[in-house]
C-alpha positions in Angstrom: 176.5 41.8 116.9 178.8 43.7 119.2 179.5 47.3 118.2 181.9 49.8 119.8 181.6 53.5 119.0 184.4 55.9 119.9 183.5 59.6 120.1 186.5 61.9 120.2 184.9 65.1 118.8 182.8 67.8 120.5 181.2 68.7 117.1 177.4 68.7 117.9 176.3 66.9 114.7 179.0 64.3 114.9 178.1 63.4 118.5 174.4 63.4 117.7 174.9 61.0 114.8 177.1 58.7 116.9 174.3 58.4 119.5 171.7 58.0 116.8 173.7 55.2 115.3 174.0 53.6 118.8 170.2 53.8 119.3 169.6 52.3 115.9 171.9 49.4 116.7 170.2 48.9 120.1 166.8 48.8 118.4 168.2 46.1 116.1 169.1 44.0 119.2 172.8 44.6 118.9 175.1 45.1 121.9 176.6 48.6 121.8 179.2 50.4 123.9 180.0 54.1 123.4 183.4 55.3 124.5 184.0 59.1 125.0 187.6 60.2 124.7 189.3 63.6 124.3 186.8 66.3 123.4 184.0 63.7 123.1 183.5 63.9 126.9 182.0 67.4 126.3 179.0 66.1 124.4 176.5 67.4 126.9 177.9 71.0 126.6 177.4 71.1 122.8 173.9 69.8 122.9 171.3 72.1 121.3 167.7 72.2 120.2 168.8 71.2 116.7 171.1 68.4 117.9 169.7 67.2 121.2 172.6 64.9 122.1 171.5 64.6 125.8 168.2 63.1 124.7 169.9 60.7 122.3 172.4 59.6 125.0 169.6 58.8 127.5 168.3 56.2 125.0 171.7 54.6 124.5 
């Protein structure tokens, strides 16, 4: 299955969950593309110890 995920928020939990979902799909052998638009491009700046977005994005 082909899956496209659009992240347009810089909310840490929202970004973290989007990348977690992308990794879940990749582990299920799906094809995934993540598009960052608007405030979504700031995902690295909102990463924290609770929501380690950078680590999740490395796996995607």
